[in-house]
Backbone bond lengths (Angstrom), bond angles and torsions (degrees), N, CA, C in turn:
res aa  C-N    CA-C-N  psi(-1)  N-CA   C-N-CA  omega(-1)  CA-C   N-CA-C  phi
1 M - - - 1.462 - - 1.522 109.15 -
2 M 1.308 118.41 135.78 1.445 122.66 -179.81 1.526 109.81 -71.36
3 D 1.372 116.12 146.61 1.451 120.02 179.07 1.518 112.08 -73.43
4 D 1.349 117.15 -26.34 1.451 120.54 -178.15 1.521 110.30 -70.11
5 L 1.336 115.90 129.66 1.458 121.26 177.88 1.520 109.75 -97.28
6 S 1.316 116.34 131.87 1.457 119.22 172.40 1.523 108.27 -79.84
7 V 1.320 116.31 165.26 1.467 120.83 177.11 1.522 109.46 -58.62
8 A 1.323 116.38 -41.54 1.469 120.10 -178.73 1.524 110.27 -64.50
9 D 1.353 116.89 -39.90 1.450 120.67 178.99 1.527 110.69 -63.60
10 L 1.329 116.17 -47.20 1.459 120.58 -177.07 1.521 111.35 -62.83
11 F 1.327 116.34 -49.48 1.459 118.88 -175.89 1.527 112.68 -79.39
12 G 1.329 116.10 -1.52 1.457 119.84 172.99 1.520 112.79 -85.68
13 L 1.347 116.44 -11.49 1.468 120.31 178.00 1.524 110.09 -72.53
14 V 1.320 116.18 140.84 1.462 120.73 179.05 1.524 111.02 -54.83
15 S 1.328 116.26 -41.82 1.465 121.23 -176.68 1.515 112.83 -69.61
16 E 1.333 117.93 -12.83 1.467 120.51 -176.48 1.536 113.10 -106.76
17 T 1.329 117.29 -10.41 1.453 119.17 -177.05 1.527 111.20 -70.58
18 R 1.318 116.66 162.41 1.455 121.32 -179.38 1.518 110.75 -82.95
19 N 1.296 115.67 143.44 1.454 122.23 -177.32 1.535 109.35 -92.80
20 P 1.329 117.81 114.37 1.469 119.40 -177.45 1.523 113.20 -66.19
21 R 1.328 117.62 -16.30 1.461 120.69 -178.06 1.538 112.52 -87.38
22 T 1.332 116.28 -4.89 1.476 117.48 -177.67 1.527 111.55 -128.89
23 M 1.313 117.53 23.79 1.460 120.83 -178.76 1.523 113.00 -63.38
24 D 1.345 115.90 -21.64 1.464 119.26 -176.01 1.525 112.50 -108.92
25 I 1.328 118.36 18.79 1.468 118.81 -174.64 1.526 112.85 -64.82
26 D 1.322 117.11 -22.03 1.468 118.58 -178.07 1.526 113.07 -74.37
27 I 1.331 117.77 -8.54 1.465 120.17 179.88 1.528 112.57 -121.25
28 L 1.333 117.24 5.65 1.466 120.01 -177.10 1.523 111.14 -78.54
29 P 1.325 117.60 145.79 1.469 121.73 168.94 1.538 108.74 -62.72
30 I 1.306 116.78 152.84 1.458 121.00 -175.57 1.530 112.98 -52.96
31 P 1.343 120.65 -49.01 1.458 119.11 -179.00 1.527 112.82 -57.24
32 E 1.324 116.70 -40.85 1.460 119.68 -179.48 1.528 111.16 -72.75
33 L 1.330 116.92 -34.21 1.448 121.43 178.65 1.526 111.23 -61.73
34 V 1.327 116.75 -49.80 1.467 118.77 -179.05 1.518 111.46 -70.42
35 A 1.350 117.30 -30.36 1.462 120.42 176.08 1.525 110.37 -65.97
36 R 1.326 116.64 -38.36 1.470 120.50 178.49 1.533 110.21 -64.84
37 M 1.323 116.51 -41.24 1.465 120.26 177.40 1.523 111.55 -63.16
38 N 1.328 115.63 -42.92 1.451 120.47 178.81 1.524 111.43 -63.10
39 G 1.312 115.92 -39.29 1.466 119.99 177.92 1.520 111.55 -61.67
40 E 1.326 117.07 -40.33 1.467 120.41 177.84 1.529 110.95 -66.68
41 D 1.342 116.74 -37.33 1.465 120.16 -178.82 1.540 111.93 -63.72
42 K 1.312 116.53 -24.30 1.468 119.92 -177.44 1.526 112.72 -64.87
43 V 1.330 117.36 -19.21 1.467 119.55 -179.75 1.528 111.45 -81.42
44 V 1.333 117.37 -13.26 1.467 120.32 -172.78 1.527 111.54 -65.56
45 A 1.332 116.57 -49.75 1.465 119.41 -178.00 1.529 111.67 -60.08
46 E 1.334 117.06 -37.35 1.460 119.99 178.62 1.526 111.30 -66.54
47 A 1.325 116.34 -37.99 1.464 119.68 178.37 1.528 110.88 -65.98
48 V 1.320 116.37 -40.53 1.467 120.44 178.59 1.533 110.03 -67.17
49 E 1.330 116.58 -37.73 1.465 120.71 -179.65 1.540 111.08 -57.65
50 K 1.312 117.34 -37.34 1.462 120.63 179.89 1.523 112.40 -65.76
51 E 1.321 116.45 -19.36 1.466 121.37 -178.79 1.526 113.29 -97.48
52 L 1.344 117.67 5.59 1.458 119.68 -175.49 1.526 114.06 -57.84
53 P 1.330 120.39 -39.51 1.480 117.99 177.74 1.525 112.16 -59.64
54 A 1.335 117.10 -42.51 1.459 119.83 178.91 1.516 111.03 -68.59
55 I 1.330 117.48 -37.76 1.461 121.58 178.56 1.518 110.15 -63.24
56 A 1.332 116.42 -44.22 1.460 120.65 179.47 1.534 110.48 -62.29
57 L 1.309 116.29 -41.21 1.464 120.42 177.84 1.526 110.33 -60.95
58 A 1.338 115.76 -42.68 1.474 119.72 179.83 1.523 110.71 -65.73
59 V 1.329 118.31 -40.14 1.462 120.93 178.27 1.530 110.02 -59.07
60 G 1.320 117.10 -42.58 1.455 120.82 178.18 1.524 112.15 -61.39
61 R 1.326 116.16 -39.44 1.460 119.95 178.60 1.526 111.05 -68.98
62 I 1.325 117.03 -37.09 1.471 120.77 178.18 1.518 109.91 -65.96
63 E 1.337 116.34 -45.45 1.469 119.83 177.86 1.529 110.73 -57.03
64 A 1.326 115.50 -45.68 1.475 119.47 179.40 1.521 111.59 -62.04
65 A 1.335 116.72 -39.01 1.468 119.98 178.07 1.529 110.33 -63.09
66 F 1.321 116.84 -45.20 1.469 120.37 179.22 1.524 110.83 -60.85
67 R 1.314 117.31 -44.75 1.469 120.98 -177.13 1.525 111.61 -66.93
68 A 1.324 116.42 -23.31 1.462 120.56 177.58 1.534 112.40 -89.74
69 G 1.335 115.66 3.40 1.459 119.19 -179.00 1.509 114.30 88.44
70 G 1.340 116.64 12.16 1.459 120.83 -179.38 1.515 112.31 -91.82
71 R 1.321 114.14 -178.41 1.471 121.51 -176.88 1.519 110.59 -120.63
72 L 1.332 114.62 159.25 1.452 122.78 168.52 1.526 106.23 -100.88
73 V 1.331 117.26 120.50 1.449 121.67 -176.49 1.520 109.21 -120.79
74 Y 1.335 115.80 117.97 1.459 121.23 172.53 1.526 108.31 -92.32
75 I 1.317 116.52 136.83 1.462 119.42 174.71 1.523 108.19 -141.18
76 G 1.336 116.12 127.81 1.453 118.36 -175.11 1.508 113.27 -161.11
77 V 1.311 114.73 -171.51 1.457 121.84 -176.82 1.524 109.65 -130.14
78 G 1.341 116.48 153.37 1.449 121.59 174.13 1.507 113.67 52.91
79 T 1.329 116.22 -139.05 1.470 120.80 -179.84 1.508 111.51 -56.91
80 S 1.324 117.71 -41.47 1.459 121.14 -179.92 1.521 111.42 -59.64
81 G 1.334 115.94 -45.02 1.453 120.15 179.02 1.514 112.26 -64.43
82 R 1.333 116.04 -40.97 1.468 120.02 179.03 1.527 110.65 -63.24
83 L 1.314 117.30 -38.98 1.464 120.25 178.21 1.528 111.01 -64.07
84 G 1.323 116.64 -38.40 1.450 119.96 177.74 1.521 111.88 -64.70
85 V 1.322 117.37 -43.56 1.457 121.04 177.19 1.526 110.93 -62.82
86 L 1.340 116.23 -40.52 1.462 120.60 178.29 1.522 110.98 -60.48
87 D 1.324 116.55 -48.11 1.463 120.15 -177.67 1.533 110.03 -62.62
88 A 1.325 116.91 -42.95 1.461 120.54 179.18 1.515 111.85 -62.53
89 S 1.330 116.65 -40.60 1.465 120.00 -176.18 1.527 112.53 -69.99
90 E 1.323 117.42 -21.12 1.455 120.80 -179.51 1.529 112.51 -83.44
91 C 1.312 118.10 -15.50 1.476 119.54 -173.86 1.534 113.66 -70.38
92 P 1.337 120.87 -42.95 1.474 118.67 179.33 1.532 114.34 -58.93
93 P 1.351 120.41 -47.88 1.462 117.55 179.23 1.512 114.40 -70.78
94 T 1.324 117.30 -30.68 1.461 120.35 -177.06 1.516 111.92 -78.46
95 F 1.332 116.74 -37.39 1.468 120.24 -172.07 1.531 114.06 -122.71
96 S 1.325 117.50 4.71 1.484 121.82 -179.81 1.513 112.63 55.45
97 V 1.317 116.51 37.38 1.462 119.76 174.78 1.521 108.53 -92.40
98 P 1.341 117.83 153.93 1.470 119.38 -179.50 1.520 111.44 -67.39
99 P 1.328 117.52 146.65 1.463 120.49 174.60 1.516 110.42 -55.41
100 G 1.319 116.27 136.02 1.457 119.93 -179.74 1.507 113.92 98.03
101 M 1.332 118.41 -19.03 1.471 119.59 175.20 1.523 109.58 -62.50
102 V 1.334 115.71 -36.77 1.456 122.17 167.93 1.521 106.30 -119.71
103 A 1.320 116.86 115.80 1.463 121.71 -174.97 1.516 110.55 -114.71
104 G 1.321 115.51 146.24 1.454 121.17 177.24 1.512 111.34 -124.76
105 L 1.327 116.58 125.20 1.461 122.53 179.47 1.525 108.94 -121.09
106 I 1.329 115.90 141.84 1.454 120.81 179.75 1.510 109.35 -133.10
107 A 1.315 116.68 141.54 1.465 121.37 177.37 1.526 109.16 -57.66
108 G 1.318 116.32 127.65 1.454 120.44 -177.93 1.509 113.33 96.98
109 G 1.351 117.51 -5.74 1.453 120.93 177.91 1.506 114.13 73.68
110 D 1.330 116.28 -166.65 1.457 121.09 -174.66 1.534 112.76 -59.18
111 A 1.333 117.08 -30.27 1.472 119.26 179.09 1.508 111.87 -59.87
112 A 1.339 116.29 -29.07 1.462 120.53 -178.33 1.509 113.19 -74.73
113 L 1.330 118.27 -8.67 1.454 120.51 177.34 1.527 111.47 -68.98
114 R 1.326 116.32 -29.66 1.457 120.50 -178.09 1.526 113.24 -111.20
115 N 1.324 115.73 -28.14 1.461 119.20 -176.15 1.522 110.42 -134.01
116 S 1.329 115.94 146.72 1.456 120.74 177.41 1.517 109.70 -65.14
117 V 1.319 116.89 131.33 1.464 122.31 175.66 1.513 107.24 -108.78
118 E 1.313 116.17 97.93 1.456 121.60 -171.61 1.529 111.93 -61.74
119 G 1.304 115.84 134.39 1.461 121.75 175.28 1.509 114.49 82.53
120 A 1.352 118.34 -7.99 1.467 119.98 -176.05 1.515 112.35 -63.54
121 E 1.330 116.83 -28.63 1.461 118.93 -175.23 1.530 113.02 -87.03
122 D 1.329 117.44 -0.39 1.467 120.16 -172.20 1.526 114.55 -91.15
123 S 1.330 117.95 -0.61 1.465 120.90 -175.76 1.526 111.62 -111.00
124 R 1.319 115.92 118.00 1.477 119.85 173.99 1.522 110.19 -67.01
125 D 1.329 116.40 -38.86 1.465 119.77 -178.17 1.527 111.39 -60.80
126 Q 1.348 116.36 -37.73 1.450 118.45 -177.98 1.515 112.07 -67.20
127 G 1.330 117.91 -35.07 1.454 120.75 175.97 1.517 110.81 -60.55
128 A 1.338 116.29 -44.50 1.470 120.52 177.49 1.523 110.41 -66.00
129 N 1.327 116.83 -41.57 1.458 120.39 -178.09 1.529 112.10 -62.87
130 D 1.333 116.71 -38.08 1.471 119.73 -179.00 1.523 111.10 -68.16
131 L 1.314 117.62 -34.23 1.468 119.77 175.39 1.525 110.50 -72.82
132 R 1.307 116.43 -38.70 1.470 120.49 177.97 1.528 110.51 -61.49
133 A 1.345 115.86 -36.80 1.461 120.85 -177.03 1.532 112.81 -66.34
134 I 1.323 118.21 -25.13 1.475 119.59 178.35 1.523 111.22 -96.99
135 G 1.332 116.23 8.74 1.468 120.05 177.07 1.511 113.73 70.03
136 L 1.312 117.35 38.37 1.458 120.45 179.28 1.527 110.29 -52.74
137 N 1.337 116.36 138.38 1.467 120.15 178.94 1.519 110.25 -137.41
138 D 1.328 115.39 178.36 1.460 119.58 -171.99 1.527 114.60 -73.93
139 K 1.337 117.52 -3.15 1.457 120.32 173.99 1.531 112.04 -86.43
140 D 1.319 116.03 -16.29 1.458 121.41 -174.23 1.521 112.00 -83.15
141 L 1.344 115.29 162.70 1.460 121.43 172.81 1.526 108.00 -127.02
142 V 1.335 115.67 130.51 1.464 121.63 -176.20 1.521 109.80 -111.08
143 V 1.332 116.23 129.76 1.458 122.33 174.24 1.530 107.62 -107.35
144 G 1.330 116.39 115.83 1.455 121.65 177.99 1.514 110.25 -87.97
145 L 1.340 116.94 127.96 1.456 122.18 -172.80 1.528 110.36 -117.50
146 T 1.312 116.18 113.05 1.455 122.06 173.74 1.517 108.02 -162.70
147 V 1.313 117.27 130.14 1.455 120.43 -177.69 1.519 111.50 -62.97
148 S 1.321 116.35 -44.79 1.471 120.04 -175.15 1.527 112.33 -70.14
149 G 1.332 116.60 -31.65 1.458 120.02 -174.72 1.513 113.16 77.81
150 R 1.346 116.39 11.57 1.461 119.77 -176.70 1.527 112.67 -129.14
151 T 1.320 118.29 9.86 1.453 121.35 -175.30 1.522 110.84 -73.80
152 P 1.331 118.28 123.14 1.476 121.94 -175.41 1.525 114.51 -54.60
153 Y 1.334 117.54 -42.60 1.471 121.66 -178.65 1.523 111.32 -55.98
154 V 1.338 116.94 -45.80 1.462 120.38 -176.56 1.526 110.29 -76.59
155 I 1.313 117.73 -35.79 1.468 120.17 175.93 1.516 110.36 -61.68
156 G 1.322 116.96 -43.97 1.455 120.21 177.55 1.514 112.32 -61.56
157 A 1.330 116.04 -38.05 1.459 120.73 179.12 1.529 110.73 -64.35
158 L 1.337 117.86 -46.84 1.466 119.63 -179.25 1.517 111.38 -69.15
159 N 1.326 117.88 -33.26 1.469 120.06 174.67 1.535 110.01 -58.04
160 Y 1.331 114.92 -46.91 1.470 119.47 -178.63 1.529 110.29 -65.53
161 A 1.329 116.74 -45.13 1.466 120.55 -179.67 1.529 110.66 -58.75
162 R 1.304 116.11 -44.08 1.463 120.04 -179.98 1.516 111.46 -64.92
163 D 1.341 116.44 -40.28 1.460 121.13 -177.73 1.519 112.33 -62.86
164 I 1.341 117.56 -32.59 1.473 118.99 -179.13 1.515 112.29 -94.73
165 G 1.330 117.56 1.47 1.452 121.07 174.09 1.511 115.64 93.24
166 A 1.343 117.81 10.03 1.472 120.37 175.70 1.523 110.05 -75.24
167 G 1.326 116.84 154.86 1.456 121.00 175.24 1.517 109.77 -71.46
168 T 1.326 116.30 151.96 1.474 119.91 -176.93 1.521 111.53 -137.60
169 V 1.331 115.08 137.60 1.465 122.97 176.40 1.527 107.44 -131.80
170 A 1.315 117.35 134.77 1.457 122.84 174.74 1.516 108.70 -104.83
171 L 1.340 116.70 122.88 1.458 121.05 176.55 1.532 108.25 -115.78
172 T 1.334 116.01 105.93 1.456 122.36 -176.88 1.534 108.73 -131.26
173 C 1.325 114.94 -176.74 1.477 119.56 174.25 1.524 110.02 -130.66
174 N 1.325 115.68 28.67 1.455 122.00 175.98 1.530 108.30 -135.43
175 P 1.309 117.97 148.48 1.465 120.47 -177.95 1.528 112.44 -82.99
176 N 1.338 114.98 151.22 1.471 121.91 170.09 1.526 112.98 52.00
177 T 1.323 116.16 52.23 1.447 120.28 -175.72 1.520 112.40 -88.91
178 E 1.322 115.11 164.10 1.459 120.82 175.30 1.535 110.16 -62.10
179 L 1.320 117.15 -37.52 1.456 119.86 179.54 1.519 111.22 -62.68
180 A 1.313 116.92 -40.22 1.466 120.32 -179.41 1.514 111.94 -61.03
181 Q 1.339 117.64 -29.28 1.448 121.38 177.73 1.518 112.25 -67.12
182 R 1.331 116.72 -19.33 1.468 121.92 179.65 1.516 112.17 -94.34
183 A 1.320 118.40 -1.24 1.463 121.66 -169.01 1.517 112.68 -112.87
184 D 1.320 115.10 149.72 1.468 121.04 172.79 1.526 109.92 -71.68
185 I 1.331 116.09 -34.71 1.459 121.99 -176.67 1.524 108.68 -132.81
186 E 1.321 116.60 132.45 1.459 121.37 175.88 1.520 109.83 -108.23
187 I 1.330 117.06 126.17 1.460 123.16 172.38 1.524 106.80 -118.41
188 A 1.329 116.49 115.58 1.470 119.44 -173.30 1.525 110.77 -140.16
189 P 1.346 118.07 79.10 1.458 119.40 174.15 1.527 110.16 -68.32
190 I 1.320 116.35 119.29 1.473 121.46 -176.45 1.523 107.92 -95.27
191 V 1.329 115.24 99.00 1.461 120.21 -175.88 1.525 112.38 -91.93
192 G 1.333 117.16 -5.99 1.450 120.83 177.68 1.522 112.88 82.91
193 P 1.309 116.53 -174.82 1.466 121.02 -177.11 1.528 111.93 -61.10
194 E 1.323 114.93 146.04 1.458 120.60 -179.43 1.539 110.86 -76.77
195 V 1.322 115.38 160.64 1.460 121.02 174.40 1.527 109.76 -56.48
196 L 1.321 114.88 -45.38 1.457 122.70 175.46 1.513 106.77 -110.08
197 S 1.302 117.42 112.18 1.460 122.51 -167.66 1.527 112.49 -50.53
198 G 1.336 115.59 125.25 1.453 121.82 176.87 1.509 115.52 83.11
199 S 1.344 118.44 -4.42 1.464 120.50 -179.00 1.522 108.28 -85.31
200 S 1.306 115.62 83.59 1.466 120.58 -171.02 1.529 113.70 -76.68
201 R 1.324 117.07 0.11 1.474 118.44 171.52 1.522 111.51 -74.06
202 L 1.330 117.36 -8.05 1.472 121.60 -177.41 1.523 110.57 -85.90
203 K 1.319 119.51 -109.15 1.465 120.61 -175.85 1.511 112.46 -61.43
204 S 1.309 117.34 -41.82 1.471 120.21 -178.59 1.536 110.39 -63.30
205 G 1.341 115.64 -43.52 1.461 119.00 179.02 1.523 111.44 -64.11
206 T 1.323 116.57 -39.73 1.460 120.38 178.01 1.521 111.04 -63.01
207 A 1.311 117.27 -42.42 1.466 121.31 179.02 1.522 110.82 -63.25
208 Q 1.331 117.17 -43.76 1.461 119.41 -179.66 1.522 111.00 -66.15
209 K 1.331 117.29 -38.35 1.466 119.95 177.06 1.517 110.46 -61.92
210 M 1.326 118.49 -41.72 1.453 121.44 178.39 1.529 111.27 -60.81
211 V 1.327 116.23 -42.38 1.461 120.01 -179.65 1.520 110.28 -66.59
212 L 1.330 117.28 -45.11 1.457 120.52 -179.97 1.535 110.72 -60.96
213 N 1.332 117.33 -38.86 1.458 120.32 175.68 1.521 110.52 -54.40
214 M 1.324 116.63 -45.14 1.462 120.89 -177.68 1.522 111.60 -70.58
215 L 1.317 117.70 -42.30 1.468 120.28 -176.78 1.522 111.19 -58.40
216 S 1.321 116.43 -53.98 1.471 119.25 -175.85 1.524 111.89 -73.84
217 T 1.328 117.09 -45.45 1.466 119.78 -175.20 1.523 111.40 -66.90
218 A 1.318 117.65 -45.42 1.458 120.31 -178.84 1.527 110.85 -64.42
219 A 1.326 117.06 -40.27 1.465 120.22 178.85 1.524 110.85 -63.85
220 M 1.336 116.38 -41.12 1.468 119.68 179.57 1.528 111.31 -67.76
221 I 1.308 117.31 -38.24 1.460 120.47 176.11 1.527 110.08 -60.74
222 R 1.319 115.98 -41.86 1.463 120.66 178.38 1.534 112.46 -62.78
223 L 1.333 115.75 -25.78 1.463 120.18 177.81 1.536 112.47 -83.95
224 G 1.330 117.26 1.06 1.452 120.34 179.96 1.507 114.33 88.47
225 K 1.325 116.94 22.38 1.461 121.12 -177.54 1.523 112.58 -84.16
226 A 1.321 117.50 3.38 1.461 121.11 177.38 1.529 109.24 -134.87
227 Y 1.326 115.21 152.13 1.470 121.19 170.33 1.513 106.30 -123.75
228 E 1.332 116.48 121.84 1.459 120.90 -167.32 1.535 106.06 55.47
229 N 1.328 118.10 -122.07 1.455 118.26 177.66 1.527 111.23 -116.92
230 L 1.333 115.43 33.88 1.462 121.67 -177.81 1.518 111.73 -111.26
231 M 1.334 116.09 145.99 1.463 122.31 -179.19 1.535 110.26 -83.81
232 V 1.315 116.30 78.26 1.463 119.32 -174.29 1.522 113.06 -81.58
233 D 1.313 117.83 -2.70 1.463 120.35 176.10 1.517 112.03 -111.53
234 L 1.327 117.39 19.25 1.452 118.78 -179.89 1.528 111.14 -64.89
235 S 1.319 115.82 152.31 1.450 122.07 177.81 1.524 109.57 -87.36
236 V 1.335 116.68 121.33 1.465 120.93 -178.44 1.528 107.49 -85.02
237 S 1.320 115.70 82.31 1.459 121.02 -171.35 1.530 113.97 -111.55
238 N 1.315 118.44 -4.06 1.467 121.34 175.17 1.527 109.00 -154.15
239 Q 1.324 116.11 176.33 1.462 120.19 -174.62 1.518 111.89 -64.06
240 K 1.325 117.09 -39.79 1.471 119.61 179.57 1.515 110.73 -61.10
241 L 1.337 116.17 -44.70 1.458 119.51 -178.51 1.538 110.86 -70.31
242 K 1.333 116.98 -31.89 1.472 118.82 175.70 1.520 109.80 -65.07
243 T 1.336 116.38 -42.64 1.462 120.24 178.29 1.532 110.35 -62.44
244 R 1.336 116.26 -41.36 1.455 119.45 176.97 1.517 111.34 -62.86
245 A 1.340 116.73 -41.44 1.455 120.48 179.41 1.518 111.18 -61.90
246 V 1.332 117.10 -43.49 1.465 120.93 177.84 1.526 110.26 -62.70
247 G 1.318 116.16 -41.14 1.461 119.93 178.28 1.516 112.57 -62.42
248 I 1.336 116.69 -39.27 1.456 120.43 177.56 1.530 110.04 -63.93
249 L 1.315 116.96 -42.69 1.458 120.26 178.42 1.524 111.13 -61.60
250 C 1.314 116.69 -43.83 1.473 119.92 177.14 1.523 111.41 -60.40
251 E 1.324 115.92 -43.12 1.465 121.89 -177.95 1.520 111.82 -64.17
252 V 1.326 116.90 -45.29 1.466 120.42 -173.55 1.515 112.17 -80.04
253 T 1.313 116.61 -42.82 1.473 120.13 -172.45 1.519 113.51 -94.07
254 G 1.347 117.96 -21.38 1.450 120.92 -178.55 1.518 114.33 83.29
255 V 1.322 117.90 5.02 1.461 120.31 179.34 1.529 109.58 -80.04
256 N 1.337 116.28 165.21 1.460 119.78 178.15 1.525 109.93 -81.43
257 Q 1.321 115.41 173.89 1.462 119.86 -174.69 1.529 111.58 -61.94
258 E 1.313 117.65 -41.35 1.466 120.00 -177.86 1.528 111.10 -61.88
259 K 1.325 116.96 -44.60 1.454 119.50 -179.97 1.527 110.82 -69.84
260 A 1.319 116.65 -35.64 1.467 120.22 177.10 1.526 110.81 -61.67
261 E 1.319 116.72 -40.71 1.464 120.66 178.58 1.523 110.86 -64.14
262 R 1.327 117.39 -38.79 1.472 120.31 177.37 1.523 110.86 -66.51
263 L 1.329 115.94 -42.13 1.464 119.55 177.96 1.515 111.35 -60.25
264 L 1.317 115.97 -44.14 1.461 120.53 -179.62 1.525 110.39 -62.18
265 S 1.320 116.59 -41.12 1.465 120.55 178.75 1.525 111.29 -64.46
266 K 1.334 116.75 -44.36 1.470 120.63 -179.31 1.530 111.71 -63.49
267 S 1.321 116.47 -29.98 1.462 120.65 -177.88 1.521 112.77 -86.13
268 G 1.321 117.21 -1.03 1.467 119.96 -176.07 1.508 112.28 71.02
269 N 1.332 116.10 36.09 1.464 123.24 -179.14 1.528 113.07 65.67
270 N 1.312 116.25 27.71 1.459 121.62 177.19 1.527 108.26 -103.00
271 V 1.327 116.27 103.05 1.469 121.09 -173.01 1.525 111.00 -61.71
272 K 1.316 116.11 -46.23 1.471 120.15 -179.03 1.532 110.64 -59.45
273 L 1.311 115.91 -43.24 1.462 120.52 179.85 1.526 110.74 -65.96
274 A 1.327 116.53 -40.28 1.465 120.43 179.67 1.517 111.50 -63.12
275 I 1.318 117.39 -39.83 1.473 120.94 178.47 1.529 110.08 -64.08
276 F 1.324 115.55 -44.73 1.469 118.93 -179.07 1.534 110.17 -63.13
277 M 1.334 116.80 -42.72 1.461 120.37 179.02 1.512 111.22 -61.38
278 S 1.326 116.78 -38.73 1.456 120.83 -179.99 1.530 111.36 -67.56
279 F 1.317 116.44 -43.34 1.467 120.94 -177.59 1.526 112.88 -69.41
280 T 1.330 116.62 -35.59 1.472 120.64 -170.99 1.520 114.12 -106.17
281 G 1.331 117.15 -20.54 1.455 120.01 -176.08 1.513 112.97 77.04
282 A 1.319 116.77 6.56 1.468 120.85 -178.79 1.529 110.66 -76.68
283 H 1.338 115.65 154.63 1.462 120.02 175.96 1.521 110.17 -75.09
284 Q 1.339 114.78 170.82 1.459 120.08 -172.78 1.535 112.75 -59.04
285 N 1.310 117.99 -49.34 1.468 120.27 -175.93 1.531 111.47 -64.36
286 E 1.329 115.95 -42.74 1.457 119.96 178.31 1.526 110.59 -64.18
287 S 1.316 116.41 -41.85 1.450 121.32 179.20 1.521 111.22 -63.84
288 R 1.328 116.19 -42.60 1.463 119.89 178.47 1.521 111.15 -61.25
289 A 1.332 117.14 -40.98 1.459 121.56 179.77 1.534 111.02 -64.75
290 C 1.327 116.15 -40.24 1.468 119.94 178.64 1.527 111.30 -64.04
291 L 1.315 116.24 -41.66 1.470 119.93 178.67 1.524 110.95 -65.80
292 E 1.322 116.56 -39.99 1.470 119.39 178.23 1.529 110.56 -64.68
293 A 1.319 116.48 -37.41 1.468 119.99 179.03 1.528 111.70 -65.87
294 A 1.329 115.84 -26.71 1.461 121.13 178.70 1.523 111.90 -93.94
295 G 1.303 116.87 12.28 1.450 120.61 178.97 1.520 113.47 68.13
296 G 1.344 116.80 25.66 1.444 120.73 179.11 1.523 114.13 82.31
297 N 1.330 117.02 3.15 1.465 120.88 -178.45 1.519 109.19 -88.65
298 L 1.326 117.06 109.85 1.452 122.18 -174.76 1.519 112.27 -61.85
299 R 1.316 117.44 -46.34 1.469 120.61 -179.04 1.530 110.45 -60.00
300 L 1.338 116.04 -43.97 1.458 119.88 179.54 1.516 111.54 -65.87
301 A 1.327 117.48 -40.53 1.453 121.35 -179.79 1.524 110.79 -62.03
302 I 1.331 116.81 -41.55 1.452 120.75 178.61 1.526 110.61 -64.48
303 Q 1.330 116.64 -44.07 1.458 121.32 179.33 1.532 111.30 -62.14
304 M 1.332 116.52 -42.49 1.465 120.54 179.65 1.522 110.95 -62.72
305 T 1.330 116.64 -40.61 1.457 120.52 179.84 1.520 110.61 -67.87
306 Q 1.338 116.70 -41.45 1.469 120.09 178.12 1.521 111.04 -63.51
307 N 1.328 117.27 -39.89 1.461 120.90 179.45 1.523 111.07 -65.09
308 Q 1.321 116.48 -39.87 1.463 120.27 178.24 1.523 110.90 -65.11
309 S 1.334 115.67 -39.66 1.480 119.10 179.87 1.513 110.76 -66.34
310 A 1.350 116.52 -36.69 1.461 120.75 -179.67 1.521 112.59 -68.11
311 Q 1.337 116.30 -26.16 1.459 120.41 -178.08 1.513 113.54 -86.17
312 T 1.354 115.76 -11.42 1.466 119.03 -178.51 1.527 111.58 -102.49
């Protein structure tokens, strides 16, 4: 298939068609204009809901990649690419994972995060080259991000990923796309025409952000990065996060703020370790060993320790 899109091809995409419910938005009073936009946004969650089986399958593949020492790599263009970079950048502070475990690449490089880089998305070779530059390997999983599902840069990236044996996921907002043909898993929430025709940063961007939230967060939860619904593996890297960490300790253990602060200090600012130390009374090194034996899963580590105590 040729990379060049004809006008008929472009306007034949669901994401590019005109929305009959917003033909008069240029003359609406402000309250009605924003209400119309809000009404259109309400279809996004339903569209994402239809993709939950595929999303769940992708989360399982991401978890498996992480457990094998691989990475989750987002690669995309425009708004889609920026959302991928955003999601990747949030993982280290939220889950204390090393930089690069979740990576985000965008056509045009970092400059494209703030400014449009014209023509960057038109090269299949560049998509492959950008993955090659980060040393992509067969343990990794690549999520290709493009609303149309026809962007050459992302197609080239998934072609390369597939050729070297990496896992592949296509995240688009159009059905039966060329990109999906390159992917092991297709996720395609069909949100319909945008409020402003072709402005895919609107409903399509919202849908992709919702999916990315689930992919990274659910995979991290599966790795034991949460206890109940708390971020017990957050990185205590500033005062706000330290306050949050102390609050989590107070919530889980029932201790007061002063004792929570001491626990956090004793654990070296490791919230998960501090909770385990509080629950078991074990010293730091012993607690760390127990958590490692449980694969970093706090709930499992506590259960294992309780079972051992019951047997003695």
